[in-house]
C-alpha positions as CSV (number, residue, x, y, z in Angstrom):
1,X,-88.1,-50.4,51.8
2,X,-85.2,-48.2,52.4
3,X,-84.4,-50.0,55.7
4,X,-84.4,-53.4,53.8
5,X,-82.0,-52.0,51.2
6,X,-79.7,-50.5,53.8
7,X,-79.8,-53.9,55.7
8,X,-78.8,-55.8,52.5
9,X,-76.1,-53.2,51.8
10,X,-74.5,-53.8,55.2
11,X,-74.9,-57.6,54.9
12,X,-72.8,-57.4,51.7
13,X,-70.1,-55.5,53.6
14,X,-69.7,-58.1,56.4
15,X,-67.2,-60.3,54.4
16,X,-65.1,-57.3,53.6
17,X,-64.9,-56.3,57.2
18,X,-63.4,-59.7,58.2
19,X,-60.6,-59.6,55.6
20,X,-57.1,-58.2,56.5
21,X,-55.4,-57.7,53.2
22,X,-52.1,-56.8,54.8
23,X,-51.4,-60.6,54.9
24,X,-50.0,-60.9,51.3
25,X,-50.3,-64.7,51.2
26,X,-54.1,-64.7,51.5
27,X,-54.7,-61.7,49.3
28,X,-55.8,-61.9,45.7
29,X,-55.8,-58.5,44.2
30,X,-58.4,-57.4,41.7
31,X,-58.6,-53.9,40.2
32,X,-62.1,-52.7,40.2
33,X,-61.7,-49.0,39.3
34,X,-59.6,-46.7,37.2
35,X,-57.2,-44.9,39.6
36,X,-54.1,-42.9,39.9
37,X,-51.3,-45.6,40.0
38,X,-49.7,-43.6,42.9
39,X,-52.9,-44.2,44.8
40,X,-53.5,-48.0,44.7
41,X,-55.9,-47.8,47.7
42,X,-58.5,-46.4,45.3
43,X,-58.4,-49.4,43.0
44,X,-60.9,-51.6,44.8
45,X,-63.5,-51.5,47.5
46,X,-61.6,-54.2,49.5
47,X,-58.3,-52.3,49.6
48,X,-60.0,-49.0,50.2
49,X,-62.0,-50.4,53.2
50,X,-58.9,-52.0,54.7
51,X,-57.0,-48.8,54.2
52,X,-59.6,-46.6,55.9
53,X,-60.0,-49.2,58.7
54,X,-56.2,-49.0,59.4
55,X,-56.3,-45.2,59.2
56,X,-59.1,-45.0,61.7
57,X,-57.2,-47.3,64.0
58,X,-54.1,-45.0,63.8
59,X,-56.2,-42.1,64.8
60,X,-57.5,-44.0,67.9
61,X,-54.0,-45.2,68.8
62,X,-52.6,-41.6,68.6
63,X,-54.8,-40.8,71.7
64,X,-52.8,-43.3,73.7
65,X,-49.4,-42.5,72.1
66,X,-48.8,-45.9,70.7
67,X,-46.3,-44.6,68.1
68,X,-44.6,-47.8,67.2
69,X,-47.8,-49.5,66.2
70,X,-49.1,-46.3,64.5
71,X,-45.9,-46.1,62.4
72,X,-46.3,-49.7,61.2
73,X,-49.9,-49.1,60.2
74,X,-49.2,-45.7,58.5
75,X,-46.3,-47.3,56.6
76,X,-48.7,-49.9,55.1
77,X,-51.3,-47.4,54.0
78,X,-48.8,-44.7,53.0
79,X,-47.3,-47.3,50.7
80,X,-50.8,-47.7,49.2
81,X,-50.8,-44.0,48.4
82,X,-53.1,-42.7,51.1
83,X,-52.1,-38.9,51.2
84,X,-53.1,-38.2,54.8
85,X,-51.2,-41.2,56.1
86,X,-48.2,-40.1,54.1
87,X,-48.4,-36.7,55.8
88,X,-48.8,-38.3,59.3
89,X,-45.9,-40.7,58.6
90,X,-43.7,-37.7,57.4
91,X,-44.5,-35.9,60.7
92,X,-43.5,-39.1,62.7
93,X,-40.2,-39.0,60.9
94,X,-39.7,-35.3,61.7
95,X,-40.3,-35.9,65.4
96,X,-39.0,-39.5,65.8
97,X,-42.3,-40.8,67.0
98,X,-42.3,-44.6,66.5
99,X,-39.5,-44.3,64.0
100,X,-36.0,-43.0,64.0
101,X,-35.9,-39.3,63.3
102,X,-35.1,-38.9,59.6
103,X,-35.7,-35.7,57.5
104,X,-34.9,-37.5,54.2
105,X,-37.8,-40.0,54.9
106,X,-40.0,-37.1,56.1
107,X,-39.3,-35.2,52.9
108,X,-40.1,-38.3,50.8
109,X,-43.5,-38.9,52.5
110,X,-44.5,-35.2,52.4
111,X,-43.6,-35.0,48.7
112,X,-45.5,-38.2,47.9
113,X,-48.7,-36.9,49.6
114,X,-48.8,-34.3,46.8
115,X,-50.7,-31.9,49.0
116,X,-50.3,-28.2,49.8
117,X,-49.6,-29.0,53.5
118,X,-47.0,-31.5,52.3
119,X,-45.3,-28.8,50.2
120,X,-45.4,-26.5,53.2
121,X,-43.7,-29.1,55.5
122,X,-41.1,-29.7,52.8
123,X,-40.3,-26.0,52.8
124,X,-39.9,-26.0,56.6
125,X,-37.7,-29.1,56.9
126,X,-35.6,-28.2,53.9
127,X,-34.1,-25.4,55.9
128,X,-32.5,-28.1,58.2
129,X,-31.4,-30.4,55.4
130,X,-28.2,-30.4,53.3
131,X,-28.4,-30.4,49.5
132,X,-27.2,-34.0,49.6
133,X,-30.1,-35.0,51.9
134,X,-32.6,-33.2,49.7
135,X,-31.3,-35.0,46.6
136,X,-31.5,-38.3,48.4
137,X,-35.1,-37.6,49.2
138,X,-35.9,-36.6,45.7
139,X,-34.4,-39.8,44.5
140,X,-36.5,-41.8,46.9
141,X,-39.6,-40.1,45.6
142,X,-38.6,-40.8,42.0
143,X,-38.0,-44.5,42.8
144,X,-41.1,-45.0,44.9
145,X,-43.3,-47.9,43.9
146,X,-46.7,-48.0,45.6
147,X,-48.1,-51.3,46.6
148,X,-51.5,-53.0,46.1
149,X,-51.7,-55.1,49.3
């Protein structure tokens, strides 16, 4: 009985696996769950699955050092509010991996992750930033609008 239920469960997931919601034109968004508005990826099973799929792909691509492609994928899911992707994207901005080195952007992503490690990274990079750069980063955080696609 358990095997049959598990099989039915996976059959129901197959249509979700075939959908790439990063293509806005084909995506109809539907909120299924209450969620933090800064974390849209938690609002539906479809966007959560797509987000985790992209995150797993980034981890695999890191092994080969495909930083340009990784940055593009992290940007999609970081904009959806995925905190770990936001941390990784911040680190890419610190080191210039796949993106132009930019401490203001790094600060923004570390701050948006709202994690202890993000706060730690902010403390470290702030030592190399001017007050003007820090204020720019704070303004980027204030004006950040997460996306649902």
